[in-house]
N, C-alpha and C positions, 0 to 999 in steps of 0.2 A: 738620391732616389732609393727607395727600398728595394732590396734584392733578396733572392733566396740563395743561400749557400748550401752546399752539400758536403756532408762529412761521412767518412767511412763508406760502407757498402750501400750507397744510394739513399741514405737517410737524409731527410730535410731538416734544416734548422729554420725555425720561423724567423722572419726579419726582426722581430722584437728582441730575439736572443742572439742576433748576429753581432760578432765583435768586428768592427770596422778597423781598417788600418789606422795607425796613430795620426797621420796628417789629417785624415777625415774626422777622427774623433776630436782633434784639437779645434779644427775650423767650426764644425757643427756645434761642439760644446760651447765655444766662445760666442757663437751666435745666440745661444740660449741665454748667456749672461747679459748680453746687450738688450735682449727683449725683456729680461727679468728685472734689471737693476733698479730702474726708477720706481717701479711698484714695490720692490723689496724694501727700499730705504724710506719710503714715504710714511710708513706706519710709525717707526721709531721717531721720525722727525715730528709728526703730528702730536704723538703722545708726549715727547720731550718738551715741545713748545707749550703744550697745554698745562704741563705740570711745573713749568718754570725752571727747567734744568739749565745748567750752564752750557756753553759751547763745548767745553771739554767733555762733560758728561754726555752730551748729545753725540759727539764723535764716537765715544765708547759704545753707546747703544747701537749705532750703525754698524760698527765693526763686529760687535757681539751678534747682531742679527745676521750678517753675512756669513759668519763662521757657522752658526747653528743652522742656517739655511742649507749650507753645503753638507753638513752631517745628516740633516733630515732628508735631503734629496738622495744621498747615497743609500740611506736606509730604505727609502721607498722604492727606488729603481733597482738596486742590486739585491736587496732582500737579506735579512738575517733571521735564520730559523723560520718561524711562522709570522715574521713581521716584514711588511713591505709587499706591495702589489707586483713587483718585478715587471713594471711597465714604464714607459718613458714619461714619467710624471715628475715635474719640478715642484719642490715644496717651497712655500713662502708664507709670510705672516698674513693671516686672513684679515681682510678689511672689516669683516663682521664684528671683530672684537674691538675695534677702535673706540666707538662710542662707549661701550661698557667699561673699558679700561680707563678712559678719561674720567668717567663718572666715579669709578672706584678710587682712582688716584686723588682726584680733587676732594672727594669725601673724606679721605684719610689725611688731608692736610697738604697735599701737593708735594713737590720736591721728591727727594729720595725716600721720605717716609711714605708717600703715596705709592712709589714704586714697589716697596717691600710688601705692601698689602696686595698690589696687583700680582706680584710674583707668587705669593702664597696661593692666591686663587687660581693662577695659571697652572702651577704644579699639581694642585688637587684635581683640577678639571682634566689635565692630561692623564693622570692615573685613572680617573673615572672613565675616560674615553677608551683607554687600553682595556680595562676590565669589561666594559659594555660592548666591545667590538663584536664578539661572537654572537651575542643576542641580536644586535643590530643587523649583522650580516644575514641572519635567518629571516629578517623582514624584507628581503629583496623582492619577494612576491608582491609586496605592496608598492613597488616602484616599477610599474609597467612602462612601456615606451611613451605613453602619453604624459606621464609625470616626468620621466627623465628628459624627454625631448623639450617639454615646457620649461623645466628648470634651466637647461643649458641655453635655450633661446633667451630666457630672462637674463642669465649671466652675461651673454654677449651684448644684448640690447642695453643693459645697465652699465656695462663697462665702456661702450662706445662713447658716451659723453665724456668719460675720463680722457680718452684719446683725443677728442675734439678740444677739450680744455688745454691739453698739452700743445695741440696744434696752434691754439690761439696765444700761447706763450706761457701756460702754466697757471694753475689756480691761484698761485701767490700774486699774480698780476691783476686779478680781478679788481676793477675800479681804477686801474692805471691806464693812461691813454695808450700805452704800448700793447695792452691786451687786445687781441684780435686785429692787430695792424696788418696791412698788406704785406709787409716784410715777413712777418711770422707765417702768414698764409702761403707765401711763396715758398718758404723753406719746407713747410708741411706737404704742400702739393708736389713740390719737386721731388721730395723723398718718396712719396707714394707713387708718383709716376715712374720714377726710376725702378722701383720694386716691380711694378706692373710690366715695364718694358723687359726687365731681366727675365721675369717669369715667362713672358710671351716669346721672346726671341732667343733666350739662352739655352744652352744644352742642359740636360737633366741635372748634372752636378752643379752647374752654375745657377740654375733656377732654384735649387735647394738652398743656396746661399744668398738669395735675393734680399732678405731682410738685413743680413750682415753688410752686404754691399751698399744698400740704401743708407744705412746708418753711418757707415764710414765715409762715403762720398758726401752725404749731407753735412756731416760734421766738418769735413775738410773744406767744403765750400764756405760754410759759416765762419770758419777760422780765417780763411783768406780774405773774407769781407769784414773781418773784425768783430764778428758776432759770437764767436766761441772763444772762451778764455781758459787758460790752463795755469793761472797763477796759483791756485790752491794745490796743484800737483807739487810745485816746488816747496810749498810750506808744509806739506803733509810729512809725517814720519815714515821711515822706511819699514819699521817693524812694530807691531803692537799685539799683545796677547790679552784676551779676556779671561779672567779667572772666575771660577764658580762663586756665586754670592758676592760679587764685587761690591755691592752697596750695603751688604749686611745680611743677616738671616731673615728669610721671608716671614711675614706675619700672616697668620691664618685666621680669617674672620668669616663667620657663617654666611652673611648676606652676599658679600663679594664672591664667595665660593659658589653659592647658588646661581648668581648671575652668570658667572663664567661657565658653569656646567651647562646652562641653557644655551649659551653661545656655542659651545662645542657640539651640542645636539644639532644645531643648525648647520655647523660645518660638516658634521657627519653626513647629512643629506647632500650637501654640496660636493663632498668627496665621492659619495656614491655616484652622483651624476658625472663627475669628472672621470671616474674609472670606466664607466660605460661609454663615455665619449671617446676616450683613448682606445678602448676596445673596438669601437665602431670604426675608428680611423685606421687602426692597425689590423683589423680583421682577426682579432685575438679573442678567444672565448673568455667571457667574464661570468663568473658564478658567485655564489654566496661566499665561498672560501676566499676568492680574490678580494671581494669587498671587505671581508673580515681582516685580511692581512693589511690592506690599505688603511683601514681605520686604526689598527694597532700601531701602524707607523705614525699616523697623525697623533695618537695618544702619547707614544714614546717621544716624538719630536717636540710636542707641546711641553711635556714634563722636562725634557732637556732645555727647552727654551726658558722656563722659569728658573732653572738652576744656573744657566749660563747667561742670564741677564737679557733674555729675549722674550718672545711672545708666542701665542698659539699658531699652529701651522696647518696649512691646507694645500692641496694641489693647485698650482697657479694656472688660471684659465688662459692667460695670454700665451703661455708656453704650449698649451694644447693647440691653440690656434697656429702657432709656429710649426708644430709637428704636422698639422694638416696642410699647411702651405708648402713645407719643404718635402713632405712625403718620406722623411727619414725617421723611421720608427724604432731604431735600435735603442734599447734602454741604456746601453753602454755609452752612448752619446750624452745622455743625461747624467750618468755617473761622472763622466769627464767634466760636465758643467758643475757638478757638485764639488769636484776637486778644485776647479777654478774659484768657486765661491769661498772655499776654505782659505785659499791663498789670498783672495781679496780681503777676507776678514783678518788675516795676519799681516797684510801689507797695505796699510792705509794709503800709501802713495799710489798704488795700482788702482785701488778703489776710487780715489779722487779723479784718476784719469778717465775712468768709465763714466763717472758722475759729470764730467765736463760736456757730455753730449747735450746740445741745446734742446730745450723742451719742444719747440716746433718740429725739429727733426724726429725726435722720439714720437711725437704725436702722429706724424704722417705714417710711420711704421705701425703704430699701435692701432690706428683705425682699421687697417687690413687684418691684423691679428685678432682683434676683438670681434670684428665682423665674421671671421672664420669660426669663432666659437658659436656665434648665433647660427651660422650655416650648418654646423654639425647638429645643433638642436633641431633645426628644420629638417635635416636629412633623416633624423630619427623619427620626427613627426610624420614624415612621408610614409612611414610604415604603419601609421595609425589610421583607422577608418574615421576620418573627421566628418563623414556623413552621419555617423552615429551621434545623436544629439548630446549625449552625456560627455563624450570625449571633447566635442566642440566647446561645450560650456566650461569644462575644466580649463582648457587653453585660454578661452576668452577672458574669463573672470581673473585667472592668475596673472595674465598680462596686465590687466587693469590695476590689480593690486600692486604689482611691481612698480608701476608708474607713480603710485600715490606718494611715496616719501619724497620724490624729487620734484613733484609738481605742486603739492599742497602741504607745505611745511607746517602751517599753523595747526593742522590736525595733531601732529606729534608734539608740538611745543606745549600743548595743553595737557599732555599725558603725564602721569607720574614718571620720575626719572628712570626707575627700574624697568617700566614697561617700554618707555621710549628707547632705552638702550638696546632692547631686543628687536623691536618692530621698526625702528627708523632706518630701514635698509631695504631697498627694492628686491635684492636677492633673497633676503630672509622672508619678507612678507609674501612675495610671489611664490617662493618655494613652499612655504607652509600652506598657502592657499591651495596649491596644486595637490599636495599630499592629503589635506583634509577633504577636499572635494572628491578626490578619487576614492577615499575611504567611504564617504557618504553615498556616492553614486554606484560604485562597483564592488567594494569589499563587504559592505554591510547590507547588500540586497541579494536577492536570488536571481535577478535578471542576468542572463548569460551574455557575455561579451567576448569577442575574440581578442586575445592578447598574445603577443609574442612571448614564448618561454625562452628567456635568455639562456638558460642552462642547457637547452637542447642543442645549441650550436657547437660544432666542432671547430677546432683551430683551423684557420684558413689563411693562406698567404694573401696579401693585398693584390687585387687584380691590376692588370695594366690599365693605364689611363684610358677611360672610355669603355672599359669592359663592364659587363653587367655586374651588379652587386651580388655578393655571395649570400646575402640574406634573403629570405623568402619574401616574395611580393604578397600583397594582400589578395585574398581570394575574391572572386566575383561575388556579388550579393547572392546568398543562398547556397553557395558552394561549400563543400566540406573538404577539410584538409586530407591530403593523401596520407596513407599509413607511413609513419616515421617522419613526417614533415615537422619542421621546427616551429609549429604553432599548436596551441591547444584551444579547445572550445570550453568555455566555462559558463 
């Protein structure tokens, strides 16, 4: 549970900057690893299979991904110079880049030849993101709560089906009679119910470990019943190191670079929403400088990803949901998780142990975490006056657009490959819709609307459970904000 520590003569340390004792750092950090692992390795698995890589090459991609994830997470949470938000944000490979990378790799001939073109585009897009971060950070005023809240709600709603697919046995079982079986449902529901019981009945420190407890107990039960297997742990190597440019020097081609830069523009919007979400959870002020530092970390991490045989990076929404559930907001917990990721990247045997968690068990935990991401978005939307027609239409149309790629696939199958690679994502399409509609309704008109000025907020410690929010409530219709209030009329 988040606490306030005091140092020296009565000064306060915000819970985000509190260094917890080593045992707590270890437990909470490992919990982040379990929440993060499946989503972290799925991107290299999807890309490697699509490009026809061998099993050995696929294992190397996974190890490289975990190693770079750890480095990226430490950069984001700990901060280096003017790089990193210094917030409890876990970095992982963005799902938005999967379709474009598959298209780029296949277009370049597949195999390692396709990977080299992908890495050239990834490195260039990372550099572009790093350089554009200050400019993008100054655009924060165009991301009012109605946009940020809508994007976060979309992220949560879009990811919940991923958790449900895992609960049914994993997307790899679709079409198999085992997919959606009662046994899988029992594991998922059992894990979810255990998490809920621990949160409801456990003491604060136990409640903060609810997801970890659910995953461990769920896996143990599955193992005792013969449904969790650890054979791959014995076969995995003890030590493995990824070297820069393992598959050869990257190839830089114009169209793949353009496609990947567009992808990174979308992830910059997603990162902006994630930064505000974690600021809302931790009661930590977020301003344009915070966003700029977070985006620089994305750019540097993505560039390192291309060098160390990995991919573009973004803050992981499921771990934001975990922070919301556990109420442990110390960024040093995430730094500890980053250290664990590096170890997993260097120790394939340890990584295979975490990978042995059954999909239904993981799905049961993921449902609650992804739902928490949507809940944070709704929490931000609660500060928006949805009686104002323009705000309501931004939310309504954006939610509809986000559902389009998953419900009507033929729309996108008929599009050119480059267009489909960018738009065939609910998060991307819904987020772009929210941004464009906000510009159309609010930024390019003279009509005044009340927006929360994020930069007016002071750092505040998280209130006790049940305490009133530190953020200002919406004024009554016709009311004017008091002098110095954290809201402006435009």
